[in-house]
Structures are given as structure tokens and as C-alpha cells.
VEXMIVEX-917107 format. One record per atom (N, C-alpha, C): residue in one letter; x, y, z. Coordinates in steps of 0.02 Angstrom, whole numbers, plus 50000, padded with zeros to 5 digits. Example, Ala and Ser with C-alpha at 12.3 -4.5 7.8 and 13.67 -1.06 7.14 Angstrom:
<atoms>
A506604971650390A506154977550390A506604983550390S506424988850354S506844994750357S506455000250394
</atoms>
This chain:
<atoms>
X527895460654134X528115461854208X527505460854250X527605456954305X527035455454349X526805462354384X526195463454400X525955469054438X526165468754503X526415474854530X526625474754605X526035474354653X526025469154693X525415468554739X525695471954810X525355476554838X525595479354896X525535473954950X526025474854996X525995469955058X525455472155101X525215468155144X524655469355192X524895474955241X525615475055256X525765480255301X525805487055263X525975487255198X525955493355155X525265495155151X524735490855136X524085492655131X523855496055199X523985492555254X523775494355315X523965502055329X524625503255311X524875510155325X524475515055281X524375513555216X524085518155174X523365519755194X522995514455217X522285515155236X522295519055303X522685517255346X522735520155412X522855527555403X523355529455368X523545536255356X522965540555324X522635537455276X522085541255241X521545542355293X521365537455337X520845538655393X521065544355432X521735542955456X521965547555512X521975555655490X522185555955417X522255562955393X521485566055385X521005561055372X520295564155364X520075566755432X520195562455487X519945563355554X520405568855589X521045568755582X521425573355627X521635579455588X521615579655523X521725585955489X522495586455477X522665592555434X523335593455413X523805593155470X523595595755527X524105596255586X524075589655630X523805584155601X523695578255643X524295575155663X524825574755629X525425571355646X525785575955697X525775582055687X526095586255738X525725586455804X525045586655804X524615586155863X524745578755894X524765573855858X524895567155892X525535567055929X526075569155898X526665569255926X526705573855993X526395579455993X526425583956051X525945579556105X525385577256085X524905574056137X525305568856169X525585563756132X525815557756158X526575557756184X526975562556158X527595562256173X527885567256220X527455572756234X527625577956288X527645574756357X528185575356392X528145572656456X527755577156510X527575573556559X527185576956605X526525573356630X526235575156690X525625571056713X525115572256667X524665566356671X524055566656634X523425566956675X522915568856643X522225567556681X522075560056702X522285556656656X522045549156658X522685544856652X522755539956696X523345534656689X523135530256628X523655526956609X523635522856544X523135517256549X522985514956600X522435508656614X521725511456618X521655518156625X520895520356631X520435518956576X519855517156586X519375514656534X519355520656479X519315526856502X519215532056448X519755531756395X520395529756412X520855529756366X520775523156318X520465518156346X520325511956308X519785513656262X519215516456284X518595517856240X518775522156186X519105529056212X519265534156159X519775532056104X520185526656122X520615524256067X520365518856021X519755517356027X519475512055995X519105513655931X519065509755873X518735511655814X517995512355821X517725510055876X516955510455882X516845518155894X517305522055906X517205529655915X516885532555854X517015529755797X516695531755729X516005531255729X515705526055762X515005525055766X514725529555825X515085529655877X514825533255937X514845540855919X515305543355880X515325550155862X514695552655820X514495548555770X513915548855729X513295548855771X513255543955817X512655542655862X512635548655907X513215551655937X513145556955979X512815563355941X513025564755886X512765569955842X512065569755835X511745564055819X511095563055806X510685564355877X510925560655927X510565561055991X510555568756018X511145571756012X511225579256039X510755583156003X510665581955933X510265586855900X509475587455924X509335582655966X508605582155988X508475587956042X508975590756069X508835596556120X508805602956075X508235606456067X508235611856020X508705617256039X508865618756096X509325624056109X510035621956093X510205615456101X510855613456077X510955613155998X510365610755965X510365611355896X510325617755865X510045622455891X510015629855871X510745632355878X511085631555930X511795633355933X512285630355885X512165624055869X512605620755821X512395623455751X511785623955737X511555626455667X511765633555656X511825637955707X512045644455692X512785645555703X513095641655737X513785643455754X514365638455734X514115632355729X514655627255715X514995627155652X514585628755597X514855628155527X514905620755503X514435616355531X514465609055516X514335608055439X513915612555413X513815610955340X514375613855294X514595620255313X515105622655272X515815619655285X515945617155340X516595614455359X516515608455408X516205603355379X516045597155425X516715593755448X517175593055404X517795589855421X518225593955469X518185600355462X518515605055510X518285604055579X517585603555583X517315602855654X517445595855682X517485590455635X517675584455659X518395584555689X518835587255645X519555587255666X519595591255731X519325596455743X519355600455802X519105596255865X518545592255853X518235587955903X518715582155921X518995579055869X519435573655882X520015575455920X520295581255894X520905583855932X520795585456002X520145589056020X520015589856092X519975582856130X519625578456100X519555572256138X520295569456153X520725569456099X521385565956111X521765570556164X521695576756154X522105581256206X521905579456274X521265579556288X521045579056356X521005571456385X521035566956338X521135560056353X521865557756367X522295559356321X522985557156323X523495562156329X523325568256327X523895573956330X524075575256402X524495579956409X524725582556475X524175586256509X524185586356577X523655590156609X523655597056591X524235600356578X524225607256558X523945608456492X524095603756438X523755604256380X523025602956380X522845598756422X522135596656432X521725602556450X521975606156507X521695611756536X521665617956485X522175618056443X522265623856396X521715622056341X521645615756323X521055614656276X520355616056301X520255613856361X519615615256393X519485622856403X519995627156428X519965634056422X519745637056361X520055634856301X519845637356236X519185636156217X518905629856232X518235628156213X517755632656261X517935633156324X517515637556367X517465644656347X517975647156316X518035654056290X517525654556226X517575649456186X517075648956125X516385648756159X516195644556190X515555644056220X515305649856249X515685653656282X515515659656317X515205664656260X515495664056202X515265669356150X514585665856108X514385659756115X513885657456076X513265658256116X512915663456087X512235665156114X511735666156053X511105665956073X510665667156016X509955665456035X509495664355983X508785661755993X508615656455944X508275652155966X507945647255922X507455649855878X507285646155819X506795649255777X506115649655815X505965647155872X505375648555911X505465654255960X506085656955960X506215663056000X506465661356069X506625655456086X506975653856151X507685655456150X507955658556198X508645660356199X509095654356227X509705654056196X510175649356216X510815652356229X511215649056271X511945651056279X512305644456290X512835643356247X513155637156250X513495635356313X513665640856352X514025639756421X513565638456476X512845637456463X512425636256512X512545629356539X512635628556599X512905622056627X512335616356616X511685618256615X511135613656610X511215610856535X511285615656484X511335612856415X512035609756404X512545611456431X513115607356432X513045600456462X512625600056507X512515593556540X512175588956486X511695591256448X511385586956394X511965584456342X512335589256322X512785588256267X513335582256292X513515583256355X513975578556392X513635572756395X513115571856423X512785564856440X512655561456375X512405565256325X512285561956256X512885558856225X513425562556230X514065560956204X514365554556248X514325555256309X514575549856349X514185542956337X513575543456336X513145537856320X513275534756254X513355538956198X513445536656134X514215532756128X514685536056153X515365532856149X515285525856190X514965526056246X514905519456287X514505514256254X513945516056226X513475511356195X513875508756132X514245512256095X514575510456032X515185505556054X515475507356102X516035503056130X515785496456150X515215496656191X514955490256211X514725486656153X514525488556097X514275484756046X514835482255994X515335486955988X515855485355931X516545486455957X516655487656019X517345488556044X517715481756052X518365482856054X518785476456055X518665472156111X518525475556173X518455471956237X517925475756279X517305473356269X516815477356308X516895477356383X516765483156420X516835484756483X516305480156532X516535478556590X516025475256636X515745480956673X515275479256724X514965484856755X515415489356789X515905487256821X516415491456857X516715495756804X516945493156747X517255496856695X516825502456669X516095500956665X515715505856635X515655511656679X515565510056746X515515515256798X516155519256800X516795515756787X517435519756792X517455524556728X517225522456667X517215525956612X516745532356622X516185531756650X515805537856658X516145542056705X516375539556760X516795543756808X517355547756774X517735543956727X518255547256699X518055554256655X517465552256615X517225557456578X516955563056615X516785561956679X516465567056721X517075572256743X517675570356740X518275574356746X518275580256696X518185577956625X518165582956574X517555587156574X516955584056589X516325586956592X516375592956636X516615591156699X516575596856755X517055602256738X517645600656702X518065605856676X517775610456623X517345607756586X517025611356535X516405615856567X516215614156620X515685618356657X514975614756667X515035608056657X514465603756672X514355603256746X513745604856777X513675605256846X513455597956868X513945595256915X513785588656937X513645583856883X514125581556839X514065576856787X514015570056817X513645564956787X513575558056803X514255555056819X514215550856869X514925547456887X514845539756887X514225537556871X514105530256869X513655528756805X513595522856778X513165521256717X512505522056745X512295520756798X511625521856822X511445528656824X511875533556849X511735540356853X511735542556782X512035540656733X512055542956670X511415541456633X511145535456647X510465533756629X509885538156652X509985539756720X509545543856752X509525550956728X510115553456710X510215560856683X509895560556617X510015555756569X509775555956505X508895555656509X508685552056553X507945551256561X507605557956587X508035561756624X507825568056655X507765573356603X508185572756553X508165578156492X507595576456446X507315570756445X506865568656390X506305574156381X505945576456438X505415581156420X505645587456381X506305588856385X506515594556348X506695593956281X506615587556258X506915585556193X506315586556133X506535589056077X506045589856029X506315589855959X506015585955913X506315584755845X506165590355805X506585595555803X506445601155757X506635600355690X506415604355646X506625604255576X507395604655566X507745608955612X508465609355613X508745601955623X508485599055671X508755592955697X508715587755640X508095587355606X507985582355548X508455584055489X508575590855476X508965592755424X509685590655434X509885591255500X510595589955515X510665582555507X510205578455533X510195570655524X510215568255454X509895572255409X509905570855336X510575571555306X510865577755329X511565579555299X512065574155327X512045572855390X512525568255417X512495561355389X511925558755376X511765551855354X511815550455286X511575555955241X511435554755178X511865559355131X512075564555155X512495568855109X513135570855141X513535565855161X514225567855194X514665569355131X515095574855139X515575576455088X516175571855087X516055565655056X516485559955046X516665558454975X517275555754961X517365552354893X516965546054886X516875544354825X516385538654815X516685532154847X517305531354853X517625525154883X517485525154954X517375530554989X517285530755061X516555529855081X516085530855031X515425531455051X515075523755082X515255518555047X514965511855077X515205511055150X515815511255169X516015510555240X515695515355283X515625521555259X515285527055293X514585524755308X514215522455251X513505520855255X513485515155310X513945510255319X513935504855364X513945508655438X514425513155443X514515516455507X513885519855524X513605524355481X513005528055494X512425523455513X512315517455478X511705513155485X511815510555558X512415508755581X512495506055649X512395511055702X512605517955681X512465522955733X511695523755742X511325523455688X510555523755690X510305517955727X510465512055713X510145506755747X510335506255816X510865509355832X511055509355909X510645514055954X510295518855922X509835523455951X509255520455980X509005522956036X508335520356057X507755521556002X507295517655999X506825518055942X506435524655942X506355527556006X505975534556008X506385539555979X507105539555981X507495543955946X507455542955871X507485536555852X507455535655770X506735538055748X506255536655785X505565539455760X505575547155762X505795549755813X505805557755818X506155560955762X506735557855738X507085560455684X506885557355615X506445553455616X506205550355555X506795546855514X507155543255559X507735539255537X507485532055506X507635530955446X507455524855409X508095520255397X507995514055386X508535509755368X508855511655307X509595512355310X509945512955250X509785507955189X509645510955129X509525506155074X510125502155053X510745504955076X511355501955060X511555496055098X511225495755160X511425490155208X510765486355227X510675480655209X510035476855219X510085475755297X509365475955326X509305475955398X509705471155434X509625464255410X510005459355449X510765459855444X511055463455403X511735464555393X512055470555428X511605474555457X511895480955489X512365479855532X512265475155591X512705474855644X513365470755627X513275465055587X513805461855567X514275465655518X513995469855475X514385474855438X514765479555480X514435481455535X514685486755579X515325483855612X515295477755635X515875474555668X516415473155613X516225471555556X516725470855497X517135477355490X516725483155480X517095489355470X517485491955522X517235491555583X517605494055643X518185489255654X518205483155639X518815478855638X519265480555590X519055482855529X519515484955476X519845491255490X519455496155521X519795502255542X520265500855601X520145497155649X520605495055708X521175492355674X521145487955627X521775484455597X522165490555562X521815494955520X522195499755481X522555504855527X522245506355584X522545511955624X522925509155684X523065502655684X523465499455739X524135502155740X524515504355797X525135506855786X525655501255763X526175503455731X526735499355706X527055495255768X527205489555765X527545485155816X528275486855811X528635487455862X529285488855854X529675483455820X530165485055782X530605479855739X531045475955793X531045469855781X531445464655825X532175464555791X532685465255835X533345464955817X533655458755839
</atoms>
């Protein structure tokens, strides 16, 4: 008997389902149906840049970049280290974050607001002190501003490098303006609304940034010790290497980030394009059957 060779459509479905299950969690299909099929007004129309960027495979690189960049604020890193459970339950944290992004980007206005309200309630309870004795509160608008700006910048940088159709200047401004809607709902005071304002906000935070031992430990865990099966580690290494190379050099130096031994320097970005294209192919929605 000849071995059964899976069709490209069957392979795509299996790979896409595996990626989706890892990122969205056991309730992924239920959440996806509720987010996309529930009727009602949305915060963002279908043609808004935030829906384009957040639906692209480049988000895998942007998300890793955001975690690395955000860790440089000692108050944010202390809060994550003490309260997020990223070591004990990294996939659970990813799944909660991806669901929040999906709900606020694509869900009904009512569901988006409910998701924001839940996050704000959690933030209100997250208080403590850094190893140096500085106090932090996750609901602090200034601290939220850093987390928001670092995330928006990372998603946008990743999309511009690896996205299906990079945005022009007007599109970049529109994306930042879209994300300000969510940032403001979360409690960010006067979030940036243009790409230039985003750049200025990031620069204004730089004097507060500090590469703590917690930040370097988090980077080491994220980049070198992810809880993944062996088959998933090579593509993850490619995504991680591209997240690192997309950071400014001063961030890489601060976190002591070095080139991945699994991905030669000259191959990092081409490999990043290859992997993001493969993810985009695997997770593309099925086309309706023609009758």
C-alpha cells in the first residue's frame, strides 16, 4: 500500500489548529465564535488598521518584542514577576492576553468594555515593592502608559517588517490612534495618537528604564527556555531571534541579548519572513466552497 500523503489543505488545517490551540487555549473556538459572530457595534470598523495589524502573523514576533521591551521598566517588571505567573503558567498568560486583544479588536463594544473592566479590576489589586523597595501599582496611569506604548510600538514595528502589507504614514498614525481607544479605556492618561507621538512617548520613558536582574531572567526564560515540544522549538527560535533583532541596539545591550546560535545572523530576517508566511498560510480562514 502506498503511504497516505496529506493534502496541502489538510496539512494547513492541522498546523493552523495546533497553533490556534496553543495561543487561544481550550476555550479558543468558543471565544472565537462569540467574538466574531455576536451581532452588535464594534469599537473598530472592519477596515481599521488595528484589525489588520492584530490579525497578522507578525503579532507572534511583536508579542515577544513587547515582553522584552516592557521588562526594562523596573516597576512593570516587578509587577509581572510577582503577579503574572509567567513562569508557572506562560501559556495561560499568553492565552488570556491573546483573548483580550481579540475581544477588544474584533468583539462587540459591550464585550470589549467588559474585558477592559476585568483587566482594570485585576490591575487595581496588583500592588507591591520592587527588590529595591520602590512601590508599584499596576493601575498607575503612568506605568500603564509605558506598557501600552511598548506594546503598540512592538506590534507596529513587527508588522512593518513582517506584515502582509506594511502601512503607509497615514496608516501608521491611524493604527496608533486606534490603539489609543483601548489604552484610554484601560486607564492610560493621554495615550499617543500618532506615530510621532508614540516615538516621543517612548523616548520620554527612557530615563526610567533599568535592566534589572528580573528583566534579564525573564528575557532568558522567554528566549531560551520556553515550555515547547521539540518540533516547535526551531520556528519559535526564529520568531524570538527576529523579536530581538527588531529591538533598538540599546535595549539588546541592556538585556544582554545575543544572537541565537540556531539562526545565523544573515538568515534571521529572511527566516522570520519565511516563518511568518507559514503561520499566515496555516491560519488563513477557509474559503467558502463554490457550488
